[in-house]
C-alpha positions in Angstrom: 85.8 98.9 91.1 89.5 99.6 91.3 92.0 101.3 89.1 95.8 100.8 88.7 97.8 103.4 86.9 101.3 102.8 85.4 103.6 104.7 83.0 105.8 103.4 80.2 108.1 104.4 77.4 106.6 102.9 74.3 102.9 102.7 73.2 103.6 99.9 70.7 104.8 97.5 73.3 101.7 98.2 75.4 99.4 97.7 72.5 101.1 94.5 71.6 100.4 93.2 75.1 96.8 94.3 75.1 96.0 92.6 71.8 98.1 89.5 72.4 96.2 86.2 72.7 99.1 83.8 72.3 101.3 84.4 75.3 98.5 85.9 77.4 96.2 83.0 77.5 93.6 84.9 79.5 93.1 87.5 76.8 89.9 86.7 74.8 88.5 88.8 71.9 90.6 91.9 72.5 88.9 95.0 70.9 88.4 98.7 71.4 85.5 99.9 73.3 86.3 103.7 73.2 88.9 106.1 71.8 89.7 109.8 71.9 87.6 110.5 68.7 85.6 107.3 68.3 87.3 106.5 65.0 90.6 104.9 66.0 91.7 101.8 64.1 90.8 98.6 66.0 93.2 95.6 65.4 90.7 93.4 67.1 88.0 94.0 64.5 90.0 94.9 61.3 90.4 92.5 58.5 94.2 93.1 58.6 95.1 93.3 62.3 98.8 94.0 61.7 98.1 97.0 59.4 95.5 98.2 61.9 97.9 97.9 64.8 100.5 99.9 62.9 98.0 102.7 62.0 96.8 102.8 65.7 100.4 103.0 67.0 101.3 105.7 64.5 98.2 107.8 65.4 98.9 107.6 69.1 102.5 108.5 68.6 101.8 111.4 66.3 102.1 114.2 68.9 105.1 112.6 70.6 107.0 112.7 67.3 105.9 116.2 66.6 107.1 117.4 70.0 110.4 115.6 69.6 110.9 117.0 66.1 110.5 120.5 67.5 112.9 119.7 70.4 110.2 120.2 72.9 110.3 118.6 76.3 108.8 115.1 76.3 108.5 113.0 79.5 110.8 110.0 79.8 107.8 107.8 80.2 105.1 109.4 78.0 102.8 106.4 77.9 99.9 106.4 80.5 98.1 103.2 81.2 95.1 102.7 83.5 93.6 99.3 84.1 90.1 99.3 85.6 88.6 96.1 87.1 85.1 95.3 88.3 84.5 93.2 91.4 83.7 89.5 90.9 80.1 90.0 92.1 79.4 93.0 89.8 77.2 92.4 86.8 78.9 92.0 83.5 79.1 95.5 81.9 78.5 96.0 78.2 81.1 97.6 75.8 79.0 100.8 75.9 79.1 101.0 79.7 82.9 100.4 79.7 83.3 103.1 77.1 81.4 105.5 79.3 83.6 104.6 82.3 86.8 105.1 80.3 85.6 108.5 79.0 84.8 109.6 82.6 88.2 108.5 83.9 90.4 110.2 81.2 88.3 113.4 81.8 88.7 113.2 85.6 92.4 112.5 85.5 93.3 115.3 83.1 94.3 113.1 80.2 91.4 114.3 78.1 89.3 116.9 79.9 85.7 117.3 78.8 85.4 120.0 76.1 89.2 120.2 75.5 89.9 119.8 71.8 93.7 119.4 72.6 93.2 116.5 75.1 95.6 113.6 74.8 94.9 110.7 72.4 93.8 107.5 74.2 92.1 104.2 73.6 90.3 101.7 75.8 90.9 98.0 75.1 88.8 95.2 76.5 90.2 91.7 76.4 88.3 90.1 79.3 84.8 90.4 80.8 85.7 92.1 84.0 88.2 94.8 83.1 89.6 97.3 80.5 92.9 99.0 79.8 93.1 102.7 78.9 96.3 103.5 77.0 97.2 107.1 76.2 100.2 109.2 75.2 100.6 112.3 77.5 101.4 115.0 74.9 98.4 117.2 74.1 97.4 118.7 70.8 99.1 121.9 71.7 102.3 119.8 72.3 102.3 120.5 76.0 102.5 117.7 78.5 99.1 116.8 80.1 98.5 117.9 83.7 97.5 114.6 85.4 99.1 115.0 88.8 97.3 112.9 91.6 95.7 110.9 88.8 95.3 107.9 91.1 93.3 109.9 93.6 91.1 111.6 91.0 90.5 108.2 89.2 89.5 106.7 92.6 87.1 109.5 93.3 85.5 109.1 89.9 85.2 105.3 90.4 83.3 106.0 93.6 80.7 107.9 91.5 80.7 105.1 88.9 80.0 102.5 91.6 77.0 104.6 92.6 75.7 105.2 89.1 76.0 101.6 88.0 74.9 100.0 91.3 78.3 98.2 91.6 80.0 96.9 94.8 81.3 99.8 96.9 85.1 99.2 97.4 86.6 100.2 100.7 89.1 103.0 99.9 92.1 104.1 101.8 92.8 107.5 103.4 96.6 107.5 102.6 97.6 106.7 106.1 98.8 103.1 105.5 102.5 102.4 105.9 104.4 101.9 102.7 104.5 98.2 101.8 107.7 96.4 101.0 108.3 96.0 97.3 108.2 92.6 95.7 112.0 92.7 95.3 112.5 93.6 99.0 110.2 90.7 100.1 111.9 88.2 97.9 115.3 89.3 99.0 114.3 88.9 102.7 113.0 85.4 102.0 116.3 84.4 100.3 118.2 85.8 103.3 116.1 83.8 105.7 114.7 87.0 107.4 111.1 86.7 108.8 110.7 90.3 109.8 110.9 93.5 107.8 112.8 96.6 109.0 109.5 98.3 109.7 108.3 95.5 112.0 111.6 95.5 113.9 111.4 99.3 114.3 107.9 99.1 115.7 108.9 96.5 118.2 111.9 98.5 119.4 109.7 101.6 119.8 107.2 99.8 121.9 109.9 98.4 124.2 111.8 101.7 124.6 111.4 104.2 127.4 113.5 107.0 125.8 115.0 108.0 122.5 118.5 107.0 123.8 117.2 103.5 124.7 115.5 103.3 121.3 118.8 103.8 119.5 120.6 101.5 121.9 118.0 98.7 121.3 118.2 99.2 117.6 121.9 98.5 117.6 121.5 95.6 120.0 118.9 94.0 117.7 121.5 93.7 114.9 120.5 96.7 112.9 122.9 99.4 111.7 121.9 102.9 112.8 123.0 106.3 111.6 121.8 109.3 113.6 121.4 112.5 111.6 121.9 115.8 113.4 121.4 119.5 112.8 124.5 121.8 112.9 123.5 122.5 116.5 124.0 118.9 117.4 120.3 118.2 117.9 118.9 115.0 116.4 116.9 115.6 113.2 116.4 112.0 112.2 117.9 108.6 111.7 118.2 105.8 109.2 118.6 102.1 109.6 119.9 99.1 107.6 119.9 95.4 108.2 123.3 94.1 108.9 123.2 91.6 106.0 121.2 93.7 103.5 123.6 95.3 100.9 123.2 96.5 97.4 125.1 95.4 94.3 128.1 97.6 95.4 128.2 96.0 98.8 126.9 99.1 100.5 124.2 98.9 103.2 120.6 99.5 102.0 119.5 102.4 104.3 115.9 103.3 105.2 114.8 106.4 107.0 112.1 105.8 109.6 109.6 108.1 107.8 109.9 106.2 104.6 109.1 102.9 106.3 106.0 104.3 108.0 104.7 107.8 108.9 104.8 107.2 112.6 108.4 105.9 112.6 109.9 109.4 111.9 112.1 110.6 114.6 109.9 113.6 115.7 106.9 111.2 116.1 108.9 108.6 118.0 110.2 111.4 120.3 106.7 112.6 121.0 105.5 109.1 121.9 108.4 108.2 124.1 108.4 111.5 126.0 104.7 110.9 126.7 105.5 107.8 128.7 106.2 107.8 132.4 109.9 106.9 133.0 110.3 103.5 134.6 112.3 103.7 137.8 115.1 101.2 138.2 115.1 101.6 142.0 111.4 101.7 142.9 109.4 98.5 142.6 106.8 98.8 139.8 103.2 97.5 140.0 102.6 94.3 138.1 102.9 95.4 134.5 100.5 92.8 133.1 97.8 93.9 135.6 98.4 97.5 134.8 98.3 96.9 131.1 95.0 95.0 131.5 93.5 97.7 133.6 94.5 100.4 131.2 93.2 98.4 128.2 89.8 97.8 130.0 89.4 101.6 130.2 89.8 102.1 126.5 86.1 101.8 125.7 85.4 104.4 128.3 87.9 106.8 126.8 86.4 106.3 123.3 83.0 107.5 124.6 84.5 110.9 125.8 84.3 112.6 122.3 87.9 113.5 122.5 89.3 112.2 119.2 93.0 113.0 119.7 92.9 111.3 123.2 91.0 108.3 121.7 93.6 107.9 118.9 96.4 108.0 121.5 94.9 105.1 123.3 94.5 103.2 120.0 98.1 103.9 119.2 99.3 102.7 122.6 97.3 99.5 122.2 99.1 98.9 118.9 102.4 99.2 120.7 101.2 96.6 123.2 100.5 94.2 120.3 103.9 94.9 118.8 105.5 93.7 122.1 103.4 90.6 122.7 105.1 88.3 120.2 108.4 88.9 122.1 107.1 87.9 125.5 104.4 85.3 124.7 105.0 81.5 124.6 106.2 80.3 121.2 102.9 78.6 120.3 101.0 81.9 120.6 103.5 84.0 118.6 102.2 83.3 115.1 98.6 84.5 115.9 99.9 87.5 118.0 102.2 88.5 115.2 99.4 88.5 112.7 97.2 90.4 115.1 99.9 93.1 115.5 100.3 93.4 111.7 96.6 93.8 111.2 96.1 96.3 114.0 99.1 98.3 112.8 96.9 99.3 109.9 93.9 99.9 112.2 95.9 102.2 114.4 96.6 104.7 111.7 94.1 107.4 110.7 94.2 111.1 109.9 93.2 111.9 113.5 96.3 113.3 115.3 97.0 111.5 118.5 97.6 113.4 121.8 99.9 110.8 123.3 99.9 112.3 126.8 96.4 110.8 127.3 97.7 107.2 127.0 100.6 107.4 129.4 99.3 104.7 131.7 99.0 102.0 129.0 102.2 103.0 127.2 104.2 102.8 130.5 102.7 99.4 131.3 103.6 98.2 127.8 107.3 99.1 128.5 107.0 97.0 131.6 105.5 93.9 129.9 108.2 94.1 127.2 110.8 93.2 129.9 108.6 90.8 131.9 107.3 87.7 130.2 104.0 86.2 131.6 104.7 83.7 134.4 102.9 80.7 135.9 99.9 79.5 134.0 99.9 82.6 131.7 96.9 84.2 133.4 98.4 87.6 133.0 98.6 87.3 129.2 95.1 85.7 129.0 93.7 88.6 131.1 95.3 91.1 128.8 94.0 89.4 125.6 90.5 89.2 127.1 90.5 93.0 127.8 92.1 93.7 124.4 89.3 91.8 122.5 86.6 94.0 124.2 88.7 97.1 123.4 89.0 96.1 119.8 85.2 95.7 119.5 84.8 99.2 120.9 87.5 100.6 118.5 85.8 99.0 115.6 82.5 100.7 116.5 84.4 104.0 117.0 86.0 103.8 113.6 82.7 102.8 112.0 80.9 105.9 113.3 83.6 108.0 111.7 83.3 106.1 108.4 87.0 105.0 108.4 86.3 101.8 106.5 89.9 100.5 106.1 90.4 100.8 109.8 87.2 98.9 110.4 88.3 96.1 108.1 91.7 95.9 109.9 90.0 95.6 113.3 88.0 92.6 112.0 91.2 90.9 111.0 92.8 91.7 114.3 89.9 90.2 116.2 90.2 86.9 114.3 93.8 86.5 115.4 93.3 87.8 118.9 90.3 85.4 119.5 92.4 82.4 118.4 95.3 83.5 120.7 92.9 84.1 123.6 91.3 80.6 123.4 94.8 79.1 123.5 96.1 81.3 126.2 93.1 81.0 128.5 93.0 77.2 128.5 95.6 76.7 131.2 94.3 79.4 133.6 90.8 78.1 133.2 91.9 74.6 133.8 93.7 75.7 137.0 90.5 77.4 138.3 88.3 74.4 137.4 90.6 72.1 139.3 90.1 74.3 142.4 86.3 74.2 142.3 84.6 75.5 145.5 82.3 73.5 147.6 78.9 72.7 146.0 77.1 74.9 148.5 79.3 77.9 147.6 78.9 77.2 143.8 75.1 77.0 144.2 75.1 80.2 146.1 77.0 82.0 143.3 74.7 80.5 140.7 71.7 81.9 142.6 73.4 85.3 142.7 74.1 85.1 139.0 70.4 84.4 138.3 69.4 87.5 140.3 72.1 89.8 138.9 71.9 88.9 135.1 68.7 86.8 134.7 68.7 87.2 130.9 72.2 85.6 130.6 72.2 83.2 133.5 71.3 80.0 131.7 73.9 80.7 129.0 76.6 81.3 131.6 75.7 78.3 133.8 75.7 75.9 130.8 79.1 77.1 129.6 82.1 74.8 130.2 83.8 77.7 131.9 81.2 78.0 134.7 83.3 75.9 137.2 86.2 78.3 136.7 83.9 81.3 137.1 82.5 79.9 140.3 86.1 79.5 141.6 86.9 83.1 140.6 83.8 84.4 142.4 84.7 82.4 145.5 88.3 83.8 145.4 86.9 87.3 145.1 84.6 86.9 148.0 87.4 85.3 150.2 89.5 88.4 149.6 86.8 90.8 150.8 85.1 91.7 147.5 81.4 91.5 146.8 81.0 89.5 143.6 77.7 91.1 142.9 79.4 94.5 142.4 80.2 95.7 138.8 83.5 94.5 137.6 84.8 98.1 136.9 84.7 98.8 140.7 85.4 95.3 141.9 88.0 93.4 139.9 88.1 89.6 140.2 91.6 88.0 140.5 90.6 85.9 137.4 88.3 88.0 135.2 88.9 85.7 132.2 86.6 83.2 133.7 83.8 85.7 133.8 84.5 86.9 130.2 84.8 83.3 128.9 81.5 82.4 130.4 79.5 85.5 129.5 81.0 86.6 126.1 80.0 85.0 122.8 83.4 84.0 121.3 81.9 82.7 118.0 83.3 84.1 114.8 82.3 87.8 114.4 79.9 88.8 111.6 81.3 91.0 108.9 
C-alpha cells in the first residue's frame, strides 16, 4: 500500500475533482467513507449533491476563514491531500476498512491526532475500488497550523503497520538514499532538445573517468557542460555547479545544478574523497592491462563482502558502480543500450546508508580509470571477462544487501543482473567462437574431460553437454601449455579465458525473484 501527499490552495477545487464522474471517467460511485466527526455532508449520497457539496466545502473552510478574519497566519497552501492506493493483488477492502486506514493516517501524520479535539477537519473519499483520497484543511480548532512535518515518512510507517494488520502485500520501501529523479518538465525538455543523457548521468561518467578533481573539472568542460567552481574566501574549493550548454530558462540564462542536488554522492566533498582514494595513474610508467586488473579486482568483491567490514564492502560496491558508468563509453555500440541500463539500475543499488571507506577499493577504482581510456580490443575477451566477473559479484552483492534487509537495493541488483546477463551473452559470443575454432586434439580434450569428472563430478555432465565445452577445453589446454595446473582452484590459477569456464559451469537462465 502506498501513499502520495500533495498540497493545494482551495478545498473546493479538490472536492470537485474527487466527486467528478464526467471528465474523470475512472471515477465510479464517489462517496465519503470517513470524516473528522463522522457526520460530514456526503455529496455522493445526498439527494441534492450540489447543496451537499457547498455545505461540505463551507464546513471544511470554516477554520481557514476564521483565521483569516483574525489576521492570523494561514499557509499559502492550506489544503492537504493524501491518496492511498492498495496493490493490485490485495483483496478489495470495505468502506469500513478504508475508514479505519484513513483515521490511522490522519492521526499518524499530525493532521488529526488521536484524542485531540482541535484536530484538523478532514474527509476521506472513495471513487474507485483500490484507493481513497483524504482531503483536509490544515488549520486546527485553536486556529493554529497543524504540525505535520515529515508527513510522508510517518504515513509510510503507518502503512507498513496497515499492511501487517490487514495481511496486504508488503511494499518495498526506500531508505531516502536514492538520487533525486528528474522532474517531468526536465525530462520532456531533454527529449525536445534531443538529449539522451541527464546532467546526473554525465556527471557520474566523468567522475568514473577522472583521476583527480582537476581532471574532473577539465573533463566536465570538455564534455560540453558549463562549470562554475565555488570557493571559500581562502580560495579553497567548496563546491561546484553545472549547466548543459543548450539548457536555458525563459530569460535565456543557464539552468544550473549543484552536484549535491543531482545526487548525494555528486557533492564536491564526496567526489574529492573518492578521487583522492584512487592511485594516481602514471603517464611514464607502463600500466598493467586495465581490463585484466579490473576483472581481478571485481572477482575479489565476494571475498571482501564476507569480511564483515561494512564500510569497506560499500566502497567496493561504489567502485563497481563507477566501472558500470564507464562501460557504455568504451563498449561496442551494440552493447551500449544494455550496459547503460545496467549502470542506471546499479546506480540505485550502490547507494545505502552505510558510509563507504573508499581507500579499501583503490585497486578497482584505479583499474576503472584505466579502462575508461582503453576500449576493449581484439575479440572483446577483456570486456567479456569483466562482465563475467561482474555478474558473480552482483549475485554476492544482492545476497549481502538481503542479509541487511535493504530491499530497494536488492530489487535494483535484480534489474542490474538482467541487463548484465544480456550484455554478457552478446559480448562472450566472439571470444567463445575463437576458442572453439582452436579446439585442441581429441586426446587432450578427453584428458581434460576426465579431469573434470574427477574434480567436479556433480557438475561434470552439465559442463560436458554445454555448447561452450569446446571453448573450455581450449582454455584448459592453453592454461596447461603456459605452465598452470588446470585442476587448481581458479582463485590461485587464473586461466587466460575464464569466460569459457564460467559459461560452461554457470546457469545463465533468468534469475528467480
